[in-house]
C-alpha positions in Angstrom: 51.8 -47.5 -22.7 49.8 -44.7 -21.8 50.3 -41.1 -22.7 51.2 -39.8 -19.3 53.6 -42.8 -19.1 55.3 -41.8 -22.3 55.6 -38.3 -21.3 57.6 -38.9 -18.4 59.7 -41.4 -20.0 60.6 -39.2 -22.4 60.8 -36.1 -20.5 63.6 -38.4 -18.4 65.4 -39.7 -21.0 66.2 -35.7 -22.5 67.3 -34.7 -19.7 69.4 -37.8 -19.5 70.7 -36.6 -22.9 71.3 -33.2 -21.7 73.6 -34.2 -19.0 75.4 -36.8 -21.0 76.1 -34.1 -23.8 77.7 -31.6 -20.7 79.8 -34.5 -19.9 78.1 -35.8 -16.6 77.7 -39.7 -17.5 76.5 -40.9 -14.1 73.4 -38.0 -13.8 72.6 -39.0 -17.4 72.9 -42.6 -16.5 70.7 -42.2 -13.4 67.7 -40.4 -15.6 68.0 -43.0 -17.8 67.6 -45.8 -15.3 64.6 -43.4 -13.8 62.7 -43.5 -17.2 63.0 -47.2 -17.5 61.7 -47.8 -14.1 59.0 -45.7 -14.3 57.9 -47.2 -18.2 57.2 -50.4 -16.4 56.1 -49.4 -12.9 53.6 -46.3 -13.9 50.2 -47.7 -15.1 47.1 -46.2 -15.9 43.5 -47.9 -16.1 40.4 -46.0 -17.9 37.3 -46.0 -16.4 36.2 -49.2 -17.8 39.1 -51.0 -17.4 40.3 -53.5 -14.5 44.1 -54.6 -14.2 44.4 -57.8 -12.4 47.7 -57.6 -10.6 49.7 -60.5 -9.0 52.6 -60.3 -6.9 55.2 -63.1 -6.9 52.3 -65.4 -8.4 50.0 -64.2 -5.7 47.1 -61.7 -6.2 48.1 -58.2 -5.2 44.5 -57.0 -6.1 42.5 -55.3 -8.9 43.7 -51.9 -10.3 42.0 -49.2 -11.8 40.4 -46.9 -13.1 43.4 -44.2 -12.9 47.1 -44.2 -12.4 48.9 -46.5 -10.0 51.9 -48.0 -9.5 53.6 -51.8 -9.1 57.2 -52.8 -8.6 59.1 -54.1 -11.6 59.6 -57.6 -12.1 58.0 -58.8 -8.8 54.6 -57.7 -9.8 53.0 -58.5 -12.8 49.2 -57.5 -14.3 48.0 -60.8 -15.8 44.8 -59.6 -17.1 43.2 -56.0 -18.3 39.3 -56.4 -17.8 36.9 -54.7 -20.4 33.5 -54.3 -18.3 31.6 -52.4 -20.7 28.4 -54.6 -22.3 29.9 -56.8 -25.4 28.1 -58.6 -28.0 28.6 -62.4 -29.2 27.2 -63.9 -32.2 26.4 -67.6 -32.0 24.2 -70.0 -33.6 22.9 -73.7 -33.7 22.9 -75.4 -37.5 20.6 -78.6 -38.4 19.4 -78.8 -34.3 16.4 -80.8 -34.1 12.9 -79.2 -32.3 10.7 -81.3 -30.0 8.4 -82.3 -33.1 11.8 -83.5 -35.1 12.2 -80.5 -37.3 16.0 -79.6 -38.2 16.2 -75.6 -38.0 19.2 -73.2 -38.5 18.6 -70.6 -35.3 21.0 -67.4 -35.4 21.0 -65.2 -32.2 23.1 -62.3 -30.5 24.2 -62.3 -26.4 24.3 -59.1 -24.6 26.8 -59.4 -21.3 29.4 -57.9 -19.3 31.8 -58.4 -16.5 30.5 -57.5 -12.9 34.0 -59.1 -11.2 37.3 -58.7 -12.8 39.0 -60.9 -10.5 36.9 -64.1 -11.0 37.0 -63.0 -15.1 40.8 -63.2 -15.2 41.6 -66.4 -12.2 38.4 -68.4 -12.7 38.4 -69.3 -16.5 41.2 -69.2 -19.0 39.1 -67.5 -21.6 35.9 -66.3 -20.6 35.0 -64.6 -24.0 35.5 -67.9 -25.8 33.5 -70.0 -22.4 30.3 -67.6 -22.8 30.1 -68.2 -26.5 30.4 -72.0 -26.2 28.2 -72.2 -23.3 25.7 -70.0 -25.4 25.6 -72.3 -28.2 24.9 -75.5 -26.2 21.8 -73.9 -24.2 20.3 -72.8 -27.5 20.7 -76.4 -28.8 19.2 -77.5 -25.4 16.5 -75.0 -25.7 15.7 -75.8 -29.5 15.4 -79.5 -28.4 12.5 -78.4 -25.5 10.8 -76.3 -27.8 8.0 -77.3 -30.4 9.0 -75.7 -33.6 5.4 -73.4 -33.7 6.2 -72.0 -30.1 9.7 -71.4 -31.5 8.4 -69.2 -34.3 5.8 -67.2 -32.5 7.1 -67.0 -29.0 10.7 -66.0 -29.2 10.3 -63.6 -26.4 9.8 -66.5 -24.3 12.6 -68.1 -25.8 14.6 -65.5 -25.3 13.7 -65.0 -21.7 14.5 -68.8 -20.7 18.3 -68.4 -23.0 19.1 -65.7 -20.7 18.3 -67.1 -17.7 19.8 -70.5 -18.7 23.3 -68.9 -20.0 23.4 -66.2 -16.7 22.8 -69.2 -14.4 26.0 -70.8 -15.8 28.2 -68.0 -16.1 27.5 -66.0 -12.9 30.6 -67.8 -11.1 33.1 -66.5 -13.8 31.8 -62.9 -12.7 29.7 -62.3 -16.2 26.6 -61.2 -16.3 24.2 -62.1 -19.2 21.6 -58.9 -19.6 19.3 -60.0 -22.4 19.7 -62.8 -25.6 17.8 -62.4 -28.7 17.2 -64.6 -31.3 17.7 -63.3 -34.8 16.3 -65.9 -37.1 14.5 -69.1 -37.4 15.4 -70.9 -40.7 13.5 -73.8 -41.6 13.6 -76.3 -44.4 12.5 -74.9 -47.9 10.0 -78.3 -48.1 8.4 -77.4 -44.7 7.9 -73.9 -45.6 6.1 -74.5 -48.5 3.9 -77.0 -46.5 3.4 -74.1 -44.1 2.3 -71.3 -46.5 0.1 -74.1 -47.9 -1.4 -74.8 -44.5 -2.0 -70.6 -44.3 -3.5 -70.4 -47.5 -6.0 -73.1 -46.8 -6.9 -71.5 -43.5 -7.3 -68.0 -45.4 -9.7 -69.9 -47.8 -11.6 -71.7 -44.8 -12.3 -68.3 -43.5 -13.4 -66.6 -46.5 -15.9 -69.3 -47.2 -17.1 -69.4 -43.8 -17.9 -65.4 -44.4 -19.2 -66.3 -47.4 -21.4 -68.4 -46.7 -22.7 -66.3 -43.3 -23.3 -63.4 -46.2 -25.6 -66.1 -48.4 -27.4 -67.0 -45.6 -28.3 -63.4 -44.8 -29.2 -62.1 -48.1 -31.4 -65.4 -48.5 -33.3 -64.3 -45.2 -33.6 -60.9 -47.3 -34.9 -62.2 -50.1 -37.7 -64.3 -48.1 -38.8 -61.3 -46.6 -38.9 -59.5 -49.8 -41.0 -62.1 -51.3 -43.5 -61.8 -48.5 -43.8 -58.3 -49.5 -44.0 -58.7 -52.9 -46.5 -61.6 -53.1 -48.8 -58.9 -51.0 -48.0 -56.6 -53.7 -47.7 -57.6 -56.7 -47.3 -54.0 -58.5 -44.7 -53.4 -56.3 -42.9 -56.3 -58.0 -43.9 -55.6 -61.5 -42.5 -51.9 -60.7 -39.2 -53.2 -59.2 -38.8 -55.1 -62.4 -39.6 -52.2 -64.7 -37.0 -50.3 -62.6 -34.3 -52.9 -63.4 -35.0 -52.7 -67.1 -34.5 -49.0 -67.2 -31.2 -49.2 -65.3 -30.0 -52.2 -67.6 -30.9 -49.9 -70.7 -29.6 -46.7 -69.7 -26.4 -48.1 -71.7 -26.2 -47.7 -75.6 -26.1 -51.0 -77.4 -28.0 -53.1 -74.7 -30.0 -56.1 -75.9 -32.2 -57.6 -73.7 -34.2 -60.6 -73.9 -37.5 -60.1 -72.2 -39.2 -63.2 -71.0 -43.1 -63.7 -72.4 -44.7 -63.2 -69.4 -43.0 -60.5 -68.0 -43.9 -58.8 -71.5 -47.8 -59.7 -70.4 -47.0 -58.3 -66.9 -46.3 -55.1 -68.3 -48.3 -54.4 -71.2 -50.6 -51.7 -71.2 -52.8 -53.0 -73.8 -53.4 -55.9 -71.3 -54.1 -53.8 -68.3 -56.6 -51.6 -70.0 -58.3 -54.3 -71.6 -58.8 -55.6 -68.3 -60.1 -52.1 -67.0 -62.5 -52.7 -69.7 -63.5 -55.9 -68.5 -63.3 -57.4 -72.1 -62.9 -61.3 -72.9 -60.7 -61.4 -75.5 -58.9 -59.0 -78.2 -56.3 -58.9 -80.7 -54.4 -55.7 -81.3 -52.5 -55.5 -84.6 -49.6 -53.1 -84.7 -47.7 -52.8 -88.1 -44.2 -51.1 -87.7 -41.9 -50.7 -91.0 -38.8 -50.0 -91.2 -36.8 -49.7 -94.5 -37.9 -53.0 -96.7 -38.7 -55.1 -93.6 -41.8 -55.0 -92.0 -43.1 -56.8 -88.4 -46.3 -57.7 -86.9 -46.8 -57.8 -83.4 -50.1 -59.3 -81.9 -50.7 -58.6 -78.5 -53.9 -60.9 -76.9 -55.9 -59.5 -74.0 -58.9 -60.0 -72.5 -62.1 -57.3 -74.3 -65.4 -56.8 -73.2 -67.4 -56.6 -76.4 -69.7 -53.9 -74.7 -66.8 -51.3 -74.5 -67.8 -50.6 -77.8 -71.1 -49.3 -77.0 -69.4 -46.4 -74.7 -67.7 -43.5 -76.8 -65.8 -41.6 -73.8 -64.6 -45.1 -72.1 -63.2 -45.9 -75.8 -61.6 -42.5 -76.2 -59.8 -42.2 -72.4 -58.4 -45.4 -73.1 -56.9 -44.6 -76.5 -54.9 -42.1 -75.0 -53.7 -44.0 -72.1 -52.5 -46.5 -74.1 -50.6 -44.0 -76.3 -49.2 -42.3 -73.3 -47.8 -45.6 -72.0 -46.3 -47.0 -75.6 -44.4 -43.2 -75.7 -43.3 -44.0 -71.8 -42.0 -47.0 -72.5 -40.2 -46.1 -75.8 -38.4 -43.4 -73.8 -37.5 -45.0 -70.9 -35.9 -48.1 -73.6 -33.4 -45.4 -74.7 -35.2 -44.8 -78.0 -36.6 -41.3 -77.8 -39.2 -40.0 -80.9 -37.8 -37.7 -83.7 -39.5 -34.2 -83.1 -41.9 -34.3 -85.9 -43.3 -37.9 -84.6 -46.6 -38.0 -83.5 -47.8 -40.5 -81.4 -51.4 -41.5 -82.7 -53.3 -43.3 -80.4 -54.4 -46.4 -81.5 -58.2 -46.9 -82.3 -59.9 -49.7 -79.8 -62.2 -50.2 -83.0 -59.4 -52.5 -84.0 -59.6 -54.2 -81.2 -62.2 -57.5 -82.7 -64.0 -59.4 -80.3 -63.5 -63.1 -80.7 -66.2 -65.6 -79.3 -64.8 -67.6 -76.0 
């Protein structure tokens, strides 16, 4: 009973009680009878409701929204239909896809009643009916779809379900607004297989990118090799720069091939400049009790000893080069150390 009807019935009952108190029994009974009739005949429908009324078993009409009257006993409200949008959840368990993969799918449907008369008279329970139709349509859609398309293109599956369910329920006065697939669950073993496949695809792409990078680096190396082959000095400077960058850190030990040492040896370069045939330079260095001897062989021209100015210039150039090499290697000389240029008189010519 709605609030307006309840208020009217309560008022009539109170007035009847007042007349009963004053001794007017007939008037009191009349008010009480009117209250009973109003309680059964005055109806009110909300703005989203529709009342389906039958009179003597035949359709009288659809009433609402607002207040309306019916004749008690003769008229009867058989259904109150809610025309607001409603949601119904449904699912399909262990449904096989087109490629025979069992999946569990959860979905939800949004629908509303657009014809209260059909919804009340054409079917017994339209809410249960639309849930069953939605579940059946979902299984049919799964059976006609591949697993990959079901996972990657849910929007198309939603539209197909909406159209299919709407076509089946429109004759019941129902309108399907949309269908959304919430979850597609696949077996755990298949999940692992798909994960491994995706990982393999990513590794494949990584190897392709790495191979392209290696090919590009190789082409750059070929170009650099052509430049270095035309300019040997540039290659030696590059090697010295690499050694310098490496020896910046303390405690670094570098093993240099003898060929590289010969290429960077200032004694060899000096001897080549003087045009000698062969010479041996002896350098003795003492650390504590240990003695070390280093011999460097370079071509030397014995006629260079006859040129004092050339010998003096070569000695100071050799000292400067050795000092630079010691400084770049991270072994700085002490303040009281003095670089003594080696005497080319120590260079002894040997017969070729």
